[in-house]
N, C-alpha and C positions, 0 to 999 in steps of 0.2 A: 504494500500500500504506500502511495506517495505521502510524504509529509511536507509540512511547510518548509522545513530546512532543506530537504532535497530539492524542492521546487525552486527555492531561492538560490541554491547552489548552482543549479543548471542555468538559471537566468543570469547570475553573476558571470559565469563562464562565457556565456554567449555575448554579454555586454562587453566584457574585456576583449574577447576575440574581435568583435566588430569595431571597437574603438581603436585598437592597435596599441602597441607597447608604449609609444611616446605620448599618448593622449593624457590630458590633465585629469585630475580627480579632485574631490573636495578635501582630500586628506593632505592638507597643508601643501608641501612641495613634492608629494609623491606623484609619479606617473602611474599609468595603468600597470606597467611592468613592476614597479615597486609594490603596488597594492597586491598584485598576483603573488609576488614572492612572500609578502606578509601572510597571506591566507595559507599558502603551502607550508611555510615554516611553523605557523601556529598549530597546524594539524599533524605535522610529521616530525617535528623536532622539539619535543617537550623540554629537552635539555637547554634549548635556547629560548623558547617562547616564554619561559618564566620571566624573562627580562621585560615583558610587556608591563608587568605589575611590580617587579622587584628591581629597584633602581640599580643596585650593585651589579646586576646581571645584564643591564641594558647594553653595555659595550659588546658583550658576547652576542646578544641578539642582533645587534646592528651588523656585526661581522658575518654571522651566518646568513642573515637576510640578504646581504650584498652578494654572497656566494650564490645563493639561489637566483637572485635577480640577473646574474650573469649567464644563467642557463638559457637555452633557446626559448623564446616566448611561447611557442606552440607547446613545448613540453610542460611549462607551468600551467597553461590552460587545461591540458589533458589531466594533469595531477589534480587540479581542482575538480574537474568533471568526475573523475573516477573515485574521488574521496580518499579518506585516510587509509593507511594499511590495516589489515585485519586485526592486528594486535593493539591498535590504538584505541583508547577509550572512546574517541569520537566515532569509531566504527559501530558502537552500540546505538541502536535507533533512539532510545530514550535520551542518551547523553547528547547525541547529535541534535535532536529536536530542541532540547533545553538550552544547549550552548550555541547553536548555530542559526537558529531561526532569525533572531535579531541581528546577529553578526553579519549574515549574508544579505539581509534586507538593507541594512545601513550601507554596506559596501556597494551593493548594486545601485543604490541611489547616489553614492559617491561618484560612480562612473557616469550614470545617466545625467545627473544635474550639473555636471561640469561641462557638458556639451552645449553649444549655443542653441541647438534646435530641439532640446528636450521638451517633453510634454508630460503633464500630470498622468500618473498611472492609477487606474481605478482598482482598488483592493476590495476583495469580497468580504462580506460581513464576518465570516468565520475567522478569516485571517486578521481582520481588524480587532476582533475580540481577543485573539491570541496575542497580538502585539500589546494590547492594553493590559492584559493579565501580567505579562512580563514587565511592563513599564511600572505598574503598581508596585510590584515586588522590589524593583531596582531603583525606584524614584529617589529614595533618601541617599543612596550611594551616588547616583548620577548628579544630584543637586547639592552635594555636600560643599562645593566650593562657591555656591551662589552667594553673592554679596548682600542679598536681601531675601525676604521671605518669597518663596516660589511655589505656586500651585499650578498643577497641570489639570486641565479641564476638557472633557469631551463635550461635543455639542449637546448631548443628551443630559448633561449636568453631572455625570460621574466625575469625581475629582481624586487626585492623588497629591499629597503634600510632599514636595521634593526638598523643601528647606523651610525651617521655621525661623521667623524673624519679622521685623518691621522695617520699613514699609513692605507691603506685599504686592507682588506682581502675579497676576493670573494669566496663564497662557492657554488659550482655547484653540482647539483644532482636532482633527481626526487622529486616531492613535498613531498612524504612520508618520504624520507630520510632527506630533508631539515627541515621538521616539527620536526623530532626527534632531529636533530642538534639544532634547535632553542629552543627546550624545555629542553636543557641541557644534551642530550644524545649524546654528540659529539663523544665519543669513539665508540659508537655502530652504528653510521650513516655511510652509504656508500656514501661518497661525495668526491669531489676533492677540495682542498684549494689552492688558488693562492694568493701570496703576499709575503712580506718580511718574512724571516724565523723566526725572533724573534716575529713578529706580529702574525704569524700563531700559534706559540707556546702559546702565551698569550690568543688567542681566544680558543684554545683547553682546556686551564685550567680555563677559565672564568665560572662563574655561570650564565649561560643563563637561560631564561625562567621566569616563574612567581614565 
């Protein structure tokens, strides 16, 4: 049975392939090649990918990721499509779904929205609910660096508190857009912000996400 993570994995691979290795992304100064290398290293080199969260290991991660980025681009795309090796925890459906649904969705949008001709993607209600469920659980972590109070709000009124404080900025949008906002893609997310003008400006400039 197909899962959200598997679908987003294949979409990401297709987008990276179509964009080409030197295409820009929303990941700061990463090209599509750099992003592809990141995805592969995260799934296949646990000894290096820990550097994503553990700063003392960041230099090793950067070195290993550069080695993968030097591989043929087509090989990186194929490694993403085929998924992690059998012995990887990510090979388990439950872990893949829990860990990669949002990861691949965000990175797919990183590729799509960096292109000048991108268009909004319509997400089905089941996927929107899945993104919201994950966002609710991770909101406090993603919003921990917010300089003011931060509330994420769906159009139907459901809310998640990402950061407690005053003044408060409320960000309203569909779960996919709120996910991008909370992961630090504030400029690319289609959302509405309500709050003090100065507080809104500070949230837009903040380094949200992990």
